[in-house]
N, CA, C and O atoms as a GROMACS GRO file, in nm:
protein
  344
    1UNK      N    1  -0.270  -0.770   1.032
    1UNK     CA    2  -0.241  -0.679   0.910
    1UNK      C    3  -0.334  -0.665   0.819
    1UNK      O    4  -0.352  -0.749   0.730
    2UNK      N    5  -0.414  -0.538   0.832
    2UNK     CA    6  -0.506  -0.522   0.764
    2UNK      C    7  -0.492  -0.505   0.616
    2UNK      O    8  -0.399  -0.443   0.566
    3UNK      N    9  -0.597  -0.568   0.540
    3UNK     CA   10  -0.571  -0.542   0.381
    3UNK      C   11  -0.656  -0.422   0.343
    3UNK      O   12  -0.776  -0.413   0.367
    4UNK      N   13  -0.586  -0.335   0.283
    4UNK     CA   14  -0.624  -0.227   0.193
    4UNK      C   15  -0.706  -0.253   0.095
    4UNK      O   16  -0.819  -0.204   0.090
    5UNK      N   17  -0.660  -0.333   0.008
    5UNK     CA   18  -0.705  -0.341  -0.103
    5UNK      C   19  -0.630  -0.497  -0.203
    5UNK      O   20  -0.524  -0.553  -0.174
    6UNK      N   21  -0.705  -0.528  -0.295
    6UNK     CA   22  -0.658  -0.661  -0.372
    6UNK      C   23  -0.703  -0.636  -0.521
    6UNK      O   24  -0.818  -0.604  -0.553
    7UNK      N   25  -0.598  -0.654  -0.607
    7UNK     CA   26  -0.629  -0.645  -0.766
    7UNK      C   27  -0.516  -0.720  -0.825
    7UNK      O   28  -0.402  -0.722  -0.778
    8UNK      N   29  -0.556  -0.784  -0.933
    8UNK     CA   30  -0.474  -0.863  -1.022
    8UNK      C   31  -0.353  -0.942  -0.950
    8UNK      O   32  -0.241  -0.962  -0.998
    9UNK      N   33  -0.395  -0.978  -0.841
    9UNK     CA   34  -0.295  -1.078  -0.769
    9UNK      C   35  -0.213  -0.996  -0.672
    9UNK      O   36  -0.129  -1.051  -0.600
   10UNK      N   37  -0.232  -0.882  -0.668
   10UNK     CA   38  -0.164  -0.803  -0.559
   10UNK      C   39  -0.237  -0.778  -0.437
   10UNK      O   40  -0.355  -0.743  -0.444
   11UNK      N   41  -0.178  -0.793  -0.327
   11UNK     CA   42  -0.256  -0.756  -0.198
   11UNK      C   43  -0.188  -0.669  -0.144
   11UNK      O   44  -0.071  -0.695  -0.119
   12UNK      N   45  -0.247  -0.530  -0.110
   12UNK     CA   46  -0.199  -0.423  -0.035
   12UNK      C   47  -0.240  -0.423   0.105
   12UNK      O   48  -0.358  -0.438   0.137
   13UNK      N   49  -0.141  -0.406   0.192
   13UNK     CA   50  -0.178  -0.404   0.331
   13UNK      C   51  -0.109  -0.293   0.421
   13UNK      O   52  -0.023  -0.217   0.376
   14UNK      N   53  -0.147  -0.291   0.531
   14UNK     CA   54  -0.080  -0.170   0.630
   14UNK      C   55  -0.078  -0.248   0.728
   14UNK      O   56  -0.162  -0.337   0.739
   15UNK      N   57   0.041  -0.223   0.839
   15UNK     CA   58   0.049  -0.276   0.956
   15UNK      C   59   0.025  -0.172   1.064
   15UNK      O   60   0.034  -0.053   1.035
   16UNK      N   61  -0.005  -0.213   1.188
   16UNK     CA   62  -0.072  -0.137   1.299
   16UNK      C   63   0.040  -0.070   1.343
   16UNK      O   64   0.024   0.049   1.372
   17UNK      N   65   0.184  -0.134   1.358
   17UNK     CA   66   0.283  -0.079   1.446
   17UNK      C   67   0.390  -0.042   1.357
   17UNK      O   68   0.505  -0.063   1.395
   18UNK      N   69   0.367   0.015   1.231
   18UNK     CA   70   0.478   0.059   1.161
   18UNK      C   71   0.546   0.187   1.180
   18UNK      O   72   0.493   0.277   1.246
   19UNK      N   73   0.651   0.199   1.132
   19UNK     CA   74   0.751   0.313   1.147
   19UNK      C   75   0.736   0.400   1.014
   19UNK      O   76   0.692   0.361   0.905
   20UNK      N   77   0.787   0.542   1.050
   20UNK     CA   78   0.789   0.629   0.944
   20UNK      C   79   0.892   0.599   0.848
   20UNK      O   80   0.988   0.529   0.881
   21UNK      N   81   0.880   0.649   0.729
   21UNK     CA   82   0.748   0.745   0.659
   21UNK      C   83   0.651   0.646   0.646
   21UNK      O   84   0.663   0.524   0.655
   22UNK      N   85   0.517   0.740   0.616
   22UNK     CA   86   0.406   0.643   0.574
   22UNK      C   87   0.404   0.572   0.453
   22UNK      O   88   0.416   0.630   0.345
   23UNK      N   89   0.389   0.445   0.465
   23UNK     CA   90   0.393   0.342   0.351
   23UNK      C   91   0.300   0.231   0.379
   23UNK      O   92   0.233   0.213   0.481
   24UNK      N   93   0.305   0.152   0.260
   24UNK     CA   94   0.205   0.032   0.288
   24UNK      C   95   0.285  -0.081   0.214
   24UNK      O   96   0.379  -0.052   0.139
   25UNK      N   97   0.247  -0.207   0.236
   25UNK     CA   98   0.324  -0.317   0.160
   25UNK      C   99   0.239  -0.370   0.057
   25UNK      O  100   0.119  -0.390   0.075
   26UNK      N  101   0.305  -0.395  -0.058
   26UNK     CA  102   0.234  -0.472  -0.177
   26UNK      C  103   0.311  -0.601  -0.174
   26UNK      O  104   0.434  -0.599  -0.171
   27UNK      N  105   0.236  -0.725  -0.175
   27UNK     CA  106   0.267  -0.838  -0.186
   27UNK      C  107   0.210  -0.923  -0.322
   27UNK      O  108   0.090  -0.920  -0.350
   28UNK      N  109   0.293  -0.988  -0.394
   28UNK     CA  110   0.265  -1.028  -0.525
   28UNK      C  111   0.339  -1.161  -0.538
   28UNK      O  112   0.457  -1.162  -0.574
   29UNK      N  113   0.264  -1.289  -0.506
   29UNK     CA  114   0.340  -1.407  -0.502
   29UNK      C  115   0.440  -1.415  -0.411
   29UNK      O  116   0.409  -1.397  -0.294
   30UNK      N  117   0.560  -1.439  -0.441
   30UNK     CA  118   0.667  -1.448  -0.344
   30UNK      C  119   0.742  -1.326  -0.301
   30UNK      O  120   0.842  -1.325  -0.228
   31UNK      N  121   0.678  -1.216  -0.358
   31UNK     CA  122   0.771  -1.080  -0.370
   31UNK      C  123   0.690  -1.007  -0.266
   31UNK      O  124   0.577  -1.044  -0.236
   32UNK      N  125   0.754  -0.895  -0.209
   32UNK     CA  126   0.706  -0.801  -0.110
   32UNK      C  127   0.771  -0.679  -0.116
   32UNK      O  128   0.893  -0.688  -0.104
   33UNK      N  129   0.719  -0.550  -0.131
   33UNK     CA  130   0.794  -0.450  -0.138
   33UNK      C  131   0.717  -0.338  -0.051
   33UNK      O  132   0.594  -0.332  -0.055
   34UNK      N  133   0.790  -0.252   0.025
   34UNK     CA  134   0.724  -0.134   0.088
   34UNK      C  135   0.727  -0.013  -0.010
   34UNK      O  136   0.819   0.020  -0.085
   35UNK      N  137   0.600   0.049   0.009
   35UNK     CA  138   0.577   0.152  -0.101
   35UNK      C  139   0.555   0.276  -0.029
   35UNK      O  140   0.464   0.276   0.054
   36UNK      N  141   0.629   0.394  -0.049
   36UNK     CA  142   0.614   0.517   0.009
   36UNK      C  143   0.486   0.583  -0.035
   36UNK      O  144   0.463   0.585  -0.156
   37UNK      N  145   0.392   0.643   0.058
   37UNK     CA  146   0.279   0.724   0.033
   37UNK      C  147   0.309   0.867  -0.054
   37UNK      O  148   0.256   0.898  -0.160
   38UNK      N  149   0.416   0.948   0.025
   38UNK     CA  150   0.421   1.066  -0.033
   38UNK      C  151   0.591   1.098   0.007
   38UNK      O  152   0.641   1.129   0.115
   39UNK      N  153   0.651   1.077  -0.118
   39UNK     CA  154   0.636   1.048  -0.227
   39UNK      C  155   0.598   0.913  -0.251
   39UNK      O  156   0.633   0.828  -0.168
   40UNK      N  157   0.525   0.874  -0.364
   40UNK     CA  158   0.503   0.730  -0.396
   40UNK      C  159   0.648   0.686  -0.476
   40UNK      O  160   0.692   0.731  -0.582
   41UNK      N  161   0.696   0.595  -0.400
   41UNK     CA  162   0.814   0.516  -0.447
   41UNK      C  163   0.846   0.387  -0.366
   41UNK      O  164   0.804   0.376  -0.250
   42UNK      N  165   0.913   0.300  -0.420
   42UNK     CA  166   0.953   0.178  -0.348
   42UNK      C  167   1.063   0.219  -0.264
   42UNK      O  168   1.167   0.271  -0.305
   43UNK      N  169   1.029   0.191  -0.133
   43UNK     CA  170   1.118   0.209  -0.023
   43UNK      C  171   1.221   0.093  -0.007
   43UNK      O  172   1.343   0.108   0.000
   44UNK      N  173   1.150  -0.032   0.000
   44UNK     CA  174   1.227  -0.154   0.024
   44UNK      C  175   1.172  -0.272  -0.042
   44UNK      O  176   1.050  -0.277  -0.052
   45UNK      N  177   1.246  -0.374  -0.092
   45UNK     CA  178   1.189  -0.477  -0.146
   45UNK      C  179   1.189  -0.488  -0.279
   45UNK      O  180   1.258  -0.410  -0.345
   46UNK      N  181   1.114  -0.583  -0.339
   46UNK     CA  182   1.105  -0.602  -0.478
   46UNK      C  183   0.984  -0.659  -0.518
   46UNK      O  184   0.931  -0.750  -0.455
   47UNK      N  185   0.930  -0.602  -0.636
   47UNK     CA  186   0.834  -0.649  -0.704
   47UNK      C  187   0.839  -0.680  -0.868
   47UNK      O  188   0.904  -0.596  -0.930
   48UNK      N  189   0.788  -0.773  -0.936
   48UNK     CA  190   0.811  -0.772  -1.085
   48UNK      C  191   0.761  -0.645  -1.158
   48UNK      O  192   0.648  -0.602  -1.133
   49UNK      N  193   0.845  -0.580  -1.252
   49UNK     CA  194   0.822  -0.452  -1.314
   49UNK      C  195   0.676  -0.440  -1.336
   49UNK      O  196   0.627  -0.333  -1.301
   50UNK      N  197   0.601  -0.526  -1.385
   50UNK     CA  198   0.470  -0.506  -1.438
   50UNK      C  199   0.375  -0.482  -1.297
   50UNK      O  200   0.275  -0.411  -1.299
   51UNK      N  201   0.413  -0.539  -1.202
   51UNK     CA  202   0.334  -0.521  -1.055
   51UNK      C  203   0.363  -0.392  -0.996
   51UNK      O  204   0.273  -0.323  -0.949
   52UNK      N  205   0.515  -0.347  -0.997
   52UNK     CA  206   0.527  -0.213  -0.949
   52UNK      C  207   0.458  -0.094  -1.022
   52UNK      O  208   0.420   0.010  -0.968
   53UNK      N  209   0.447  -0.128  -1.154
   53UNK     CA  210   0.376  -0.002  -1.232
   53UNK      C  211   0.227  -0.014  -1.203
   53UNK      O  212   0.155   0.085  -1.208
   54UNK      N  213   0.173  -0.152  -1.168
   54UNK     CA  214   0.033  -0.117  -1.156
   54UNK      C  215   0.002  -0.052  -0.992
   54UNK      O  216  -0.089   0.027  -0.966
   55UNK      N  217   0.104  -0.106  -0.891
   55UNK     CA  218   0.089  -0.048  -0.784
   55UNK      C  219   0.124   0.101  -0.768
   55UNK      O  220   0.073   0.163  -0.675
   56UNK      N  221   0.199   0.156  -0.845
   56UNK     CA  222   0.213   0.316  -0.840
   56UNK      C  223   0.113   0.361  -0.887
   56UNK      O  224   0.052   0.443  -0.819
   57UNK      N  225   0.060   0.322  -1.017
   57UNK     CA  226  -0.068   0.360  -1.077
   57UNK      C  227  -0.170   0.368  -0.978
   57UNK      O  228  -0.227   0.474  -0.951
   58UNK      N  229  -0.199   0.240  -0.912
   58UNK     CA  230  -0.324   0.262  -0.823
   58UNK      C  231  -0.283   0.354  -0.696
   58UNK      O  232  -0.378   0.411  -0.641
   59UNK      N  233  -0.151   0.374  -0.640
   59UNK     CA  234  -0.129   0.466  -0.534
   59UNK      C  235  -0.160   0.585  -0.574
   59UNK      O  236  -0.224   0.657  -0.498
   60UNK      N  237  -0.119   0.633  -0.712
   60UNK     CA  238  -0.149   0.767  -0.743
   60UNK      C  239  -0.281   0.798  -0.747
   60UNK      O  240  -0.314   0.914  -0.719
   61UNK      N  241  -0.360   0.720  -0.775
   61UNK     CA  242  -0.505   0.751  -0.780
   61UNK      C  243  -0.559   0.755  -0.666
   61UNK      O  244  -0.667   0.814  -0.665
   62UNK      N  245  -0.511   0.700  -0.535
   62UNK     CA  246  -0.577   0.687  -0.415
   62UNK      C  247  -0.463   0.736  -0.304
   62UNK      O  248  -0.465   0.688  -0.191
   63UNK      N  249  -0.393   0.804  -0.332
   63UNK     CA  250  -0.287   0.878  -0.251
   63UNK      C  251  -0.377   0.946  -0.110
   63UNK      O  252  -0.351   0.913   0.006
   64UNK      N  253  -0.443   1.006  -0.133
   64UNK     CA  254  -0.518   1.070  -0.013
   64UNK      C  255  -0.585   0.978   0.093
   64UNK      O  256  -0.589   0.988   0.216
   65UNK      N  257  -0.645   0.871  -0.006
   65UNK     CA  258  -0.706   0.783   0.098
   65UNK      C  259  -0.617   0.686   0.166
   65UNK      O  260  -0.644   0.630   0.272
   66UNK      N  261  -0.500   0.672   0.092
   66UNK     CA  262  -0.365   0.582   0.175
   66UNK      C  263  -0.331   0.681   0.302
   66UNK      O  264  -0.333   0.634   0.416
   67UNK      N  265  -0.303   0.803   0.283
   67UNK     CA  266  -0.250   0.851   0.387
   67UNK      C  267  -0.366   0.878   0.511
   67UNK      O  268  -0.344   0.886   0.632
   68UNK      N  269  -0.489   0.888   0.441
   68UNK     CA  270  -0.605   0.891   0.552
   68UNK      C  271  -0.602   0.750   0.634
   68UNK      O  272  -0.632   0.751   0.753
   69UNK      N  273  -0.561   0.613   0.558
   69UNK     CA  274  -0.568   0.500   0.630
   69UNK      C  275  -0.453   0.497   0.725
   69UNK      O  276  -0.472   0.458   0.840
   70UNK      N  277  -0.333   0.537   0.684
   70UNK     CA  278  -0.216   0.557   0.769
   70UNK      C  279  -0.216   0.636   0.878
   70UNK      O  280  -0.145   0.604   0.973
   71UNK      N  281  -0.300   0.757   0.882
   71UNK     CA  282  -0.349   0.820   1.002
   71UNK      C  283  -0.451   0.746   1.103
   71UNK      O  284  -0.451   0.762   1.225
   72UNK      N  285  -0.528   0.674   1.040
   72UNK     CA  286  -0.639   0.593   1.088
   72UNK      C  287  -0.569   0.479   1.183
   72UNK      O  288  -0.601   0.462   1.300
   73UNK      N  289  -0.479   0.411   1.123
   73UNK     CA  290  -0.399   0.307   1.198
   73UNK      C  291  -0.316   0.368   1.309
   73UNK      O  292  -0.319   0.311   1.418
   74UNK      N  293  -0.238   0.485   1.293
   74UNK     CA  294  -0.164   0.534   1.397
   74UNK      C  295  -0.254   0.594   1.530
   74UNK      O  296  -0.209   0.615   1.643
   75UNK      N  297  -0.376   0.613   1.488
   75UNK     CA  298  -0.482   0.665   1.600
   75UNK      C  299  -0.555   0.524   1.654
   75UNK      O  300  -0.652   0.540   1.728
   76UNK      N  301  -0.518   0.402   1.625
   76UNK     CA  302  -0.574   0.280   1.649
   76UNK      C  303  -0.715   0.260   1.592
   76UNK      O  304  -0.796   0.191   1.655
   77UNK      N  305  -0.743   0.311   1.489
   77UNK     CA  306  -0.883   0.315   1.419
   77UNK      C  307  -0.866   0.203   1.289
   77UNK      O  308  -0.758   0.190   1.231
   78UNK      N  309  -0.970   0.134   1.257
   78UNK     CA  310  -0.965   0.053   1.150
   78UNK      C  311  -0.946   0.129   1.029
   78UNK      O  312  -0.990   0.242   1.010
   79UNK      N  313  -0.874   0.057   0.945
   79UNK     CA  314  -0.882   0.117   0.801
   79UNK      C  315  -1.001   0.115   0.732
   79UNK      O  316  -1.099   0.051   0.768
   80UNK      N  317  -0.994   0.193   0.615
   80UNK     CA  318  -1.114   0.179   0.511
   80UNK      C  319  -1.066   0.129   0.401
   80UNK      O  320  -0.968   0.181   0.347
   81UNK      N  321  -1.130   0.017   0.347
   81UNK     CA  322  -1.113  -0.052   0.226
   81UNK      C  323  -1.087   0.047   0.094
   81UNK      O  324  -1.173   0.134   0.078
   82UNK      N  325  -0.993   0.043   0.010
   82UNK     CA  326  -0.977   0.118  -0.092
   82UNK      C  327  -0.995   0.040  -0.229
   82UNK      O  328  -0.945  -0.069  -0.255
   83UNK      N  329  -1.079   0.120  -0.316
   83UNK     CA  330  -1.109   0.044  -0.435
   83UNK      C  331  -0.985   0.005  -0.519
   83UNK      O  332  -0.884   0.075  -0.528
   84UNK      N  333  -1.006  -0.122  -0.582
   84UNK     CA  334  -0.895  -0.186  -0.646
   84UNK      C  335  -0.890  -0.112  -0.774
   84UNK      O  336  -0.977  -0.032  -0.812
   85UNK      N  337  -0.754  -0.152  -0.853
   85UNK     CA  338  -0.730  -0.102  -0.995
   85UNK      C  339  -0.819  -0.171  -1.087
   85UNK      O  340  -0.836  -0.292  -1.070
   86UNK      N  341  -0.874  -0.115  -1.177
   86UNK     CA  342  -0.947  -0.216  -1.264
   86UNK      C  343  -0.903  -0.196  -1.409
   86UNK      O  344  -0.949  -0.268  -1.498
   0.00000   0.00000   0.00000
């Protein structure tokens, strides 16, 4: 499960054998949520409100890169790390 980014205790991952729609997993402590890439929205799971805000902000800044990583995984290519939220 490749790690895309890490910031403020959040870990962003994408999995090799994922289903549509394009999404990533945000993990924070004991919480995990699947976040859609286009549109950017919580698809499943739960995160604390502040963590969701940071993930949504980060995803909006890097939406194109996230979609590129999604396509790379679908073609069995390694992902490219994405700059964390600062």
